[in-house]
Jmol script that loads the backbone (N, CA, C; Angstrom):
load data "model"
ATOM      1  N   UNK A   1      13.193  10.086 -26.798  1.00  0.00           N
ATOM      2  CA  UNK A   1      13.876   9.505 -25.486  1.00  0.00           C
ATOM      3  C   UNK A   1      14.048  10.123 -24.091  1.00  0.00           C
ATOM      4  N   UNK A   2      14.164   8.938 -23.243  1.00  0.00           N
ATOM      5  CA  UNK A   2      13.552  10.212 -21.808  1.00  0.00           C
ATOM      6  C   UNK A   2      15.053  10.265 -21.143  1.00  0.00           C
ATOM      7  N   UNK A   3      15.149  10.923 -20.531  1.00  0.00           N
ATOM      8  CA  UNK A   3      16.514  10.930 -19.381  1.00  0.00           C
ATOM      9  C   UNK A   3      16.518   9.925 -18.893  1.00  0.00           C
ATOM     10  N   UNK A   4      15.610   9.360 -18.552  1.00  0.00           N
ATOM     11  CA  UNK A   4      15.903   7.607 -17.541  1.00  0.00           C
ATOM     12  C   UNK A   4      16.501   7.227 -18.804  1.00  0.00           C
ATOM     13  N   UNK A   5      16.292   7.075 -19.966  1.00  0.00           N
ATOM     14  CA  UNK A   5      16.760   6.060 -21.166  1.00  0.00           C
ATOM     15  C   UNK A   5      18.392   6.233 -20.760  1.00  0.00           C
ATOM     16  N   UNK A   6      18.740   7.689 -21.016  1.00  0.00           N
ATOM     17  CA  UNK A   6      20.063   8.238 -21.170  1.00  0.00           C
ATOM     18  C   UNK A   6      20.516   7.660 -19.970  1.00  0.00           C
ATOM     19  N   UNK A   7      20.326   8.116 -18.854  1.00  0.00           N
ATOM     20  CA  UNK A   7      20.926   7.386 -17.325  1.00  0.00           C
ATOM     21  C   UNK A   7      21.068   6.022 -17.256  1.00  0.00           C
ATOM     22  N   UNK A   8      20.069   5.004 -17.990  1.00  0.00           N
ATOM     23  CA  UNK A   8      20.282   3.620 -17.980  1.00  0.00           C
ATOM     24  C   UNK A   8      21.691   3.002 -18.921  1.00  0.00           C
ATOM     25  N   UNK A   9      21.609   3.976 -19.718  1.00  0.00           N
ATOM     26  CA  UNK A   9      23.014   4.062 -20.726  1.00  0.00           C
ATOM     27  C   UNK A   9      23.784   4.129 -20.164  1.00  0.00           C
ATOM     28  N   UNK A  10      24.020   5.474 -19.277  1.00  0.00           N
ATOM     29  CA  UNK A  10      25.050   5.840 -18.270  1.00  0.00           C
ATOM     30  C   UNK A  10      25.154   4.655 -17.343  1.00  0.00           C
ATOM     31  N   UNK A  11      24.680   4.209 -16.550  1.00  0.00           N
ATOM     32  CA  UNK A  11      24.909   3.459 -16.306  1.00  0.00           C
ATOM     33  C   UNK A  11      25.506   1.853 -16.331  1.00  0.00           C
ATOM     34  N   UNK A  12      24.834   1.407 -17.682  1.00  0.00           N
ATOM     35  CA  UNK A  12      25.246   0.257 -18.137  1.00  0.00           C
ATOM     36  C   UNK A  12      26.617   0.670 -18.549  1.00  0.00           C
ATOM     37  N   UNK A  13      27.242   1.540 -18.919  1.00  0.00           N
ATOM     38  CA  UNK A  13      28.702   2.029 -18.869  1.00  0.00           C
ATOM     39  C   UNK A  13      29.322   2.290 -17.641  1.00  0.00           C
ATOM     40  N   UNK A  14      29.215   1.712 -16.870  1.00  0.00           N
ATOM     41  CA  UNK A  14      29.572   2.184 -15.653  1.00  0.00           C
ATOM     42  C   UNK A  14      29.894   3.288 -15.072  1.00  0.00           C
ATOM     43  N   UNK A  15      29.165   4.507 -14.918  1.00  0.00           N
ATOM     44  CA  UNK A  15      29.152   5.800 -14.424  1.00  0.00           C
ATOM     45  C   UNK A  15      28.158   5.928 -14.081  1.00  0.00           C
ATOM     46  N   UNK A  16      27.394   5.093 -12.890  1.00  0.00           N
ATOM     47  CA  UNK A  16      26.525   5.310 -12.185  1.00  0.00           C
ATOM     48  C   UNK A  16      26.981   5.882 -11.061  1.00  0.00           C
ATOM     49  N   UNK A  17      26.265   7.130 -10.715  1.00  0.00           N
ATOM     50  CA  UNK A  17      26.513   7.604  -9.181  1.00  0.00           C
ATOM     51  C   UNK A  17      27.732   8.502  -9.382  1.00  0.00           C
ATOM     52  N   UNK A  18      28.145   8.394 -10.753  1.00  0.00           N
ATOM     53  CA  UNK A  18      29.394   9.427 -11.397  1.00  0.00           C
ATOM     54  C   UNK A  18      28.902  10.605 -11.922  1.00  0.00           C
ATOM     55  N   UNK A  19      27.956  10.041 -13.025  1.00  0.00           N
ATOM     56  CA  UNK A  19      27.401  10.703 -14.418  1.00  0.00           C
ATOM     57  C   UNK A  19      26.138  10.775 -14.148  1.00  0.00           C
ATOM     58  N   UNK A  20      25.266  11.729 -14.818  1.00  0.00           N
ATOM     59  CA  UNK A  20      24.074  11.720 -15.147  1.00  0.00           C
ATOM     60  C   UNK A  20      23.445  12.273 -16.587  1.00  0.00           C
ATOM     61  N   UNK A  21      22.417  12.234 -17.062  1.00  0.00           N
ATOM     62  CA  UNK A  21      22.175  12.741 -18.382  1.00  0.00           C
ATOM     63  C   UNK A  21      22.222  14.228 -18.153  1.00  0.00           C
ATOM     64  N   UNK A  22      21.712  15.042 -17.241  1.00  0.00           N
ATOM     65  CA  UNK A  22      22.110  16.540 -17.490  1.00  0.00           C
ATOM     66  C   UNK A  22      23.535  16.791 -16.646  1.00  0.00           C
ATOM     67  N   UNK A  23      23.986  15.951 -15.940  1.00  0.00           N
ATOM     68  CA  UNK A  23      25.388  16.651 -15.838  1.00  0.00           C
ATOM     69  C   UNK A  23      26.134  16.178 -17.149  1.00  0.00           C
ATOM     70  N   UNK A  24      25.383  15.351 -18.267  1.00  0.00           N
ATOM     71  CA  UNK A  24      26.570  15.345 -19.639  1.00  0.00           C
ATOM     72  C   UNK A  24      26.473  17.354 -20.219  1.00  0.00           C
ATOM     73  N   UNK A  25      24.725  17.200 -20.226  1.00  0.00           N
ATOM     74  CA  UNK A  25      24.635  18.552 -20.911  1.00  0.00           C
ATOM     75  C   UNK A  25      25.066  19.704 -19.660  1.00  0.00           C
ATOM     76  N   UNK A  26      25.197  19.748 -18.191  1.00  0.00           N
ATOM     77  CA  UNK A  26      25.548  20.967 -17.977  1.00  0.00           C
ATOM     78  C   UNK A  26      27.538  20.466 -18.489  1.00  0.00           C
ATOM     79  N   UNK A  27      27.990  19.532 -18.736  1.00  0.00           N
ATOM     80  CA  UNK A  27      29.611  19.781 -18.678  1.00  0.00           C
ATOM     81  C   UNK A  27      29.812  20.248 -20.108  1.00  0.00           C
ATOM     82  N   UNK A  28      28.901  20.168 -20.935  1.00  0.00           N
ATOM     83  CA  UNK A  28      29.046  20.311 -22.125  1.00  0.00           C
ATOM     84  C   UNK A  28      28.933  21.989 -22.563  1.00  0.00           C
ATOM     85  N   UNK A  29      27.850  22.571 -21.664  1.00  0.00           N
ATOM     86  CA  UNK A  29      27.410  23.887 -21.999  1.00  0.00           C
ATOM     87  C   UNK A  29      28.202  24.610 -21.476  1.00  0.00           C
ATOM     88  N   UNK A  30      29.028  23.949 -20.114  1.00  0.00           N
ATOM     89  CA  UNK A  30      30.093  24.525 -19.498  1.00  0.00           C
ATOM     90  C   UNK A  30      31.618  24.946 -20.389  1.00  0.00           C
ATOM     91  N   UNK A  31      31.728  23.439 -20.242  1.00  0.00           N
ATOM     92  CA  UNK A  31      32.948  23.433 -21.542  1.00  0.00           C
ATOM     93  C   UNK A  31      33.127  24.955 -22.565  1.00  0.00           C
ATOM     94  N   UNK A  32      32.111  24.561 -23.364  1.00  0.00           N
ATOM     95  CA  UNK A  32      32.002  25.158 -24.388  1.00  0.00           C
ATOM     96  C   UNK A  32      31.396  26.851 -24.213  1.00  0.00           C
ATOM     97  N   UNK A  33      31.160  27.437 -23.137  1.00  0.00           N
ATOM     98  CA  UNK A  33      31.035  28.437 -23.101  1.00  0.00           C
ATOM     99  C   UNK A  33      32.370  29.131 -22.270  1.00  0.00           C
ATOM    100  N   UNK A  34      32.872  28.338 -21.808  1.00  0.00           N
ATOM    101  CA  UNK A  34      34.740  28.455 -21.253  1.00  0.00           C
ATOM    102  C   UNK A  34      35.299  29.086 -22.498  1.00  0.00           C
ATOM    103  N   UNK A  35      34.954  28.425 -23.343  1.00  0.00           N
ATOM    104  CA  UNK A  35      35.924  28.714 -24.321  1.00  0.00           C
ATOM    105  C   UNK A  35      35.400  29.767 -25.613  1.00  0.00           C
ATOM    106  N   UNK A  36      34.064  30.302 -24.789  1.00  0.00           N
ATOM    107  CA  UNK A  36      34.231  31.596 -25.842  1.00  0.00           C
ATOM    108  C   UNK A  36      33.079  31.266 -26.824  1.00  0.00           C
ATOM    109  N   UNK A  37      32.377  30.518 -26.976  1.00  0.00           N
ATOM    110  CA  UNK A  37      31.356  30.110 -28.279  1.00  0.00           C
ATOM    111  C   UNK A  37      30.038  30.827 -27.802  1.00  0.00           C
ATOM    112  N   UNK A  38      29.444  30.669 -28.980  1.00  0.00           N
ATOM    113  CA  UNK A  38      28.260  31.678 -28.746  1.00  0.00           C
ATOM    114  C   UNK A  38      26.719  30.950 -28.218  1.00  0.00           C
ATOM    115  N   UNK A  39      26.671  31.829 -26.700  1.00  0.00           N
ATOM    116  CA  UNK A  39      26.067  30.681 -25.812  1.00  0.00           C
ATOM    117  C   UNK A  39      24.809  30.672 -26.431  1.00  0.00           C
ATOM    118  N   UNK A  40      24.295  31.493 -27.277  1.00  0.00           N
ATOM    119  CA  UNK A  40      23.060  31.341 -28.353  1.00  0.00           C
ATOM    120  C   UNK A  40      22.807  29.732 -29.019  1.00  0.00           C
ATOM    121  N   UNK A  41      24.138  29.470 -29.517  1.00  0.00           N
ATOM    122  CA  UNK A  41      24.299  28.182 -30.482  1.00  0.00           C
ATOM    123  C   UNK A  41      24.350  27.271 -29.566  1.00  0.00           C
ATOM    124  N   UNK A  42      25.028  27.511 -28.435  1.00  0.00           N
ATOM    125  CA  UNK A  42      24.907  26.083 -27.251  1.00  0.00           C
ATOM    126  C   UNK A  42      23.365  26.063 -26.531  1.00  0.00           C
ATOM    127  N   UNK A  43      22.979  27.008 -26.551  1.00  0.00           N
ATOM    128  CA  UNK A  43      21.556  26.856 -26.049  1.00  0.00           C
ATOM    129  C   UNK A  43      20.900  25.907 -27.049  1.00  0.00           C
ATOM    130  N   UNK A  44      21.159  26.676 -28.221  1.00  0.00           N
ATOM    131  CA  UNK A  44      20.044  26.176 -29.333  1.00  0.00           C
ATOM    132  C   UNK A  44      20.740  24.234 -29.420  1.00  0.00           C
ATOM    133  N   UNK A  45      21.840  24.125 -29.583  1.00  0.00           N
ATOM    134  CA  UNK A  45      22.507  22.622 -29.244  1.00  0.00           C
ATOM    135  C   UNK A  45      21.896  21.524 -28.105  1.00  0.00           C
ATOM    136  N   UNK A  46      21.589  22.419 -27.578  1.00  0.00           N
ATOM    137  CA  UNK A  46      20.748  21.793 -26.545  1.00  0.00           C
ATOM    138  C   UNK A  46      19.251  21.594 -25.882  1.00  0.00           C
ATOM    139  N   UNK A  47      18.787  22.353 -27.108  1.00  0.00           N
ATOM    140  CA  UNK A  47      17.178  22.092 -27.288  1.00  0.00           C
ATOM    141  C   UNK A  47      16.345  23.009 -26.444  1.00  0.00           C
ATOM    142  N   UNK A  48      17.095  24.028 -26.286  1.00  0.00           N
ATOM    143  CA  UNK A  48      16.429  25.523 -24.927  1.00  0.00           C
ATOM    144  C   UNK A  48      15.669  26.236 -26.030  1.00  0.00           C
ATOM    145  N   UNK A  49      14.769  27.042 -25.850  1.00  0.00           N
ATOM    146  CA  UNK A  49      13.877  28.108 -26.573  1.00  0.00           C
ATOM    147  C   UNK A  49      14.480  29.441 -25.790  1.00  0.00           C
ATOM    148  N   UNK A  50      14.213  30.132 -27.084  1.00  0.00           N
ATOM    149  CA  UNK A  50      14.757  31.897 -26.351  1.00  0.00           C
ATOM    150  C   UNK A  50      13.835  32.229 -25.621  1.00  0.00           C
ATOM    151  N   UNK A  51      13.991  32.397 -25.153  1.00  0.00           N
ATOM    152  CA  UNK A  51      13.619  33.659 -23.539  1.00  0.00           C
ATOM    153  C   UNK A  51      12.957  34.628 -23.864  1.00  0.00           C
ATOM    154  N   UNK A  52      13.194  35.370 -24.842  1.00  0.00           N
ATOM    155  CA  UNK A  52      12.757  36.523 -25.307  1.00  0.00           C
ATOM    156  C   UNK A  52      11.665  36.195 -26.352  1.00  0.00           C
ATOM    157  N   UNK A  53      10.419  36.263 -26.054  1.00  0.00           N
ATOM    158  CA  UNK A  53       9.380  35.721 -26.955  1.00  0.00           C
ATOM    159  C   UNK A  53       9.431  36.241 -28.461  1.00  0.00           C
ATOM    160  N   UNK A  54       9.875  38.127 -28.744  1.00  0.00           N
ATOM    161  CA  UNK A  54       9.909  38.198 -29.979  1.00  0.00           C
ATOM    162  C   UNK A  54      10.889  37.566 -30.721  1.00  0.00           C
ATOM    163  N   UNK A  55      12.152  37.229 -29.934  1.00  0.00           N
ATOM    164  CA  UNK A  55      13.375  36.633 -30.956  1.00  0.00           C
ATOM    165  C   UNK A  55      12.643  35.321 -30.998  1.00  0.00           C
ATOM    166  N   UNK A  56      11.776  34.439 -30.303  1.00  0.00           N
ATOM    167  CA  UNK A  56      11.700  33.050 -30.511  1.00  0.00           C
ATOM    168  C   UNK A  56      10.658  32.987 -31.552  1.00  0.00           C
ATOM    169  N   UNK A  57      10.218  34.312 -31.842  1.00  0.00           N
ATOM    170  CA  UNK A  57       8.880  34.220 -32.845  1.00  0.00           C
ATOM    171  C   UNK A  57       9.383  34.601 -34.122  1.00  0.00           C
ATOM    172  N   UNK A  58       9.977  35.475 -34.402  1.00  0.00           N
ATOM    173  CA  UNK A  58      10.887  36.214 -35.757  1.00  0.00           C
ATOM    174  C   UNK A  58      12.464  35.403 -35.849  1.00  0.00           C
ATOM    175  N   UNK A  59      13.385  35.004 -35.182  1.00  0.00           N
ATOM    176  CA  UNK A  59      14.688  34.623 -35.343  1.00  0.00           C
ATOM    177  C   UNK A  59      14.414  32.975 -35.335  1.00  0.00           C
ATOM    178  N   UNK A  60      14.183  32.696 -36.656  1.00  0.00           N
ATOM    179  CA  UNK A  60      14.165  31.073 -36.980  1.00  0.00           C
ATOM    180  C   UNK A  60      15.642  30.490 -37.466  1.00  0.00           C
ATOM    181  N   UNK A  61      16.898  31.457 -37.212  1.00  0.00           N
ATOM    182  CA  UNK A  61      17.952  31.085 -37.862  1.00  0.00           C
ATOM    183  C   UNK A  61      18.549  29.315 -36.649  1.00  0.00           C
ATOM    184  N   UNK A  62      18.983  28.728 -37.559  1.00  0.00           N
ATOM    185  CA  UNK A  62      19.427  27.540 -37.229  1.00  0.00           C
ATOM    186  C   UNK A  62      21.188  26.885 -36.974  1.00  0.00           C
ATOM    187  N   UNK A  63      21.635  27.907 -37.290  1.00  0.00           N
ATOM    188  CA  UNK A  63      23.353  27.821 -37.154  1.00  0.00           C
ATOM    189  C   UNK A  63      23.492  26.430 -37.712  1.00  0.00           C
ATOM    190  N   UNK A  64      23.053  25.718 -38.767  1.00  0.00           N
ATOM    191  CA  UNK A  64      23.790  24.107 -38.562  1.00  0.00           C
ATOM    192  C   UNK A  64      24.764  24.282 -39.084  1.00  0.00           C
ATOM    193  N   UNK A  65      25.568  25.456 -39.674  1.00  0.00           N
ATOM    194  CA  UNK A  65      26.754  24.525 -40.229  1.00  0.00           C
ATOM    195  C   UNK A  65      28.026  24.891 -38.908  1.00  0.00           C
ATOM    196  N   UNK A  66      27.797  25.822 -38.148  1.00  0.00           N
ATOM    197  CA  UNK A  66      28.341  26.315 -36.904  1.00  0.00           C
ATOM    198  C   UNK A  66      28.269  25.574 -35.702  1.00  0.00           C
ATOM    199  N   UNK A  67      27.138  24.856 -35.749  1.00  0.00           N
ATOM    200  CA  UNK A  67      26.469  23.811 -34.405  1.00  0.00           C
ATOM    201  C   UNK A  67      26.995  22.928 -34.858  1.00  0.00           C
ATOM    202  N   UNK A  68      27.628  22.216 -36.533  1.00  0.00           N
ATOM    203  CA  UNK A  68      28.271  21.129 -36.284  1.00  0.00           C
ATOM    204  C   UNK A  68      29.881  20.901 -35.887  1.00  0.00           C
ATOM    205  N   UNK A  69      30.099  22.368 -36.524  1.00  0.00           N
ATOM    206  CA  UNK A  69      31.576  22.851 -36.229  1.00  0.00           C
ATOM    207  C   UNK A  69      31.969  22.792 -34.464  1.00  0.00           C
ATOM    208  N   UNK A  70      30.849  23.012 -33.841  1.00  0.00           N
ATOM    209  CA  UNK A  70      30.592  23.113 -32.010  1.00  0.00           C
ATOM    210  C   UNK A  70      30.406  21.923 -31.755  1.00  0.00           C
ATOM    211  N   UNK A  71      30.192  20.693 -32.269  1.00  0.00           N
ATOM    212  CA  UNK A  71      29.899  19.762 -31.638  1.00  0.00           C
ATOM    213  C   UNK A  71      31.371  18.774 -32.276  1.00  0.00           C
ATOM    214  N   UNK A  72      31.623  19.325 -33.491  1.00  0.00           N
ATOM    215  CA  UNK A  72      33.021  18.128 -33.908  1.00  0.00           C
ATOM    216  C   UNK A  72      34.095  18.712 -32.852  1.00  0.00           C
ATOM    217  N   UNK A  73      34.131  20.362 -32.517  1.00  0.00           N
ATOM    218  CA  UNK A  73      35.251  20.854 -31.684  1.00  0.00           C
ATOM    219  C   UNK A  73      34.895  19.917 -30.098  1.00  0.00           C
ATOM    220  N   UNK A  74      33.517  19.511 -30.029  1.00  0.00           N
ATOM    221  CA  UNK A  74      33.530  18.823 -28.505  1.00  0.00           C
ATOM    222  C   UNK A  74      34.084  17.808 -28.578  1.00  0.00           C
ATOM    223  N   UNK A  75      33.262  17.170 -30.076  1.00  0.00           N
ATOM    224  CA  UNK A  75      34.164  15.812 -29.279  1.00  0.00           C
ATOM    225  C   UNK A  75      35.569  15.515 -29.637  1.00  0.00           C
ATOM    226  N   UNK A  76      36.285  16.273 -30.130  1.00  0.00           N
ATOM    227  CA  UNK A  76      37.989  16.453 -30.413  1.00  0.00           C
ATOM    228  C   UNK A  76      38.340  16.627 -29.095  1.00  0.00           C
ATOM    229  N   UNK A  77      37.617  17.833 -28.171  1.00  0.00           N
ATOM    230  CA  UNK A  77      37.954  17.812 -26.725  1.00  0.00           C
ATOM    231  C   UNK A  77      37.853  16.804 -25.822  1.00  0.00           C
ATOM    232  N   UNK A  78      36.740  15.979 -26.019  1.00  0.00           N
ATOM    233  CA  UNK A  78      36.696  14.725 -25.231  1.00  0.00           C
ATOM    234  C   UNK A  78      37.663  13.632 -25.640  1.00  0.00           C
ATOM    235  N   UNK A  79      38.091  13.363 -27.362  1.00  0.00           N
ATOM    236  CA  UNK A  79      38.606  12.632 -27.854  1.00  0.00           C
ATOM    237  C   UNK A  79      40.221  13.030 -26.901  1.00  0.00           C
ATOM    238  N   UNK A  80      40.420  14.319 -26.842  1.00  0.00           N
ATOM    239  CA  UNK A  80      41.187  14.821 -26.421  1.00  0.00           C
ATOM    240  C   UNK A  80      41.711  14.087 -25.030  1.00  0.00           C
ATOM    241  N   UNK A  81      40.841  14.283 -23.816  1.00  0.00           N
ATOM    242  CA  UNK A  81      40.655  14.157 -22.582  1.00  0.00           C
ATOM    243  C   UNK A  81      40.747  12.406 -22.673  1.00  0.00           C
ATOM    244  N   UNK A  82      40.523  11.877 -23.330  1.00  0.00           N
ATOM    245  CA  UNK A  82      39.806  10.456 -23.682  1.00  0.00           C
ATOM    246  C   UNK A  82      41.273   9.915 -23.146  1.00  0.00           C
ATOM    247  N   UNK A  83      42.444  10.551 -24.148  1.00  0.00           N
ATOM    248  CA  UNK A  83      43.675  10.012 -24.662  1.00  0.00           C
ATOM    249  C   UNK A  83      44.831  10.746 -23.484  1.00  0.00           C
ATOM    250  N   UNK A  84      44.343  11.246 -22.745  1.00  0.00           N
ATOM    251  CA  UNK A  84      45.501  12.484 -21.760  1.00  0.00           C
ATOM    252  C   UNK A  84      45.836  11.219 -20.780  1.00  0.00           C
ATOM    253  N   UNK A  85      46.942  10.404 -20.716  1.00  0.00           N
ATOM    254  CA  UNK A  85      47.059   9.735 -19.462  1.00  0.00           C
ATOM    255  C   UNK A  85      47.359  10.188 -18.540  1.00  0.00           C
ATOM    256  N   UNK A  86      47.343  11.085 -18.549  1.00  0.00           N
ATOM    257  CA  UNK A  86      47.684  11.819 -17.062  1.00  0.00           C
ATOM    258  C   UNK A  86      46.476  12.096 -16.114  1.00  0.00           C
ATOM    259  N   UNK A  87      45.365  11.857 -17.208  1.00  0.00           N
ATOM    260  CA  UNK A  87      43.956  12.010 -16.329  1.00  0.00           C
ATOM    261  C   UNK A  87      43.747  10.545 -15.593  1.00  0.00           C
ATOM    262  N   UNK A  88      43.187  10.486 -14.700  1.00  0.00           N
ATOM    263  CA  UNK A  88      42.283   9.513 -14.061  1.00  0.00           C
ATOM    264  C   UNK A  88      41.645   8.865 -15.530  1.00  0.00           C
ATOM    265  N   UNK A  89      41.220   7.239 -14.747  1.00  0.00           N
ATOM    266  CA  UNK A  89      40.692   6.436 -15.747  1.00  0.00           C
ATOM    267  C   UNK A  89      39.012   6.442 -14.950  1.00  0.00           C
TER     268      UNK A  89
END
end "model"
wireframe off; spacefill off
backbone 0.3
color backbone group
C-alpha cells in the first residue's frame, strides 16, 4: 500500500492538512520512545532496517510478543486520548 493511499484515507476522515501518513508514523515513534520502550522494537515495527549491516545479517529476532504488546499499549493510549473530554476534537 502506498503512502498516497494512506494519505487519501486520512483526507477522507477529515484530517486533510492536519495529519499525514508520515506524521502518524512520527507520532507513533515519538510517543513510544517517550515511554522508554525499546527503540529497536519501535523501528522494527515501523519497518526500518538495522543500520548495522552485521546486526541486520545475523539478528533475525522479530520480538513478536513484545511488539504485539507495544501495539496494544499504543492503541490503549490512543483510546484514552480519544475519550478525554478535556482535549479539543
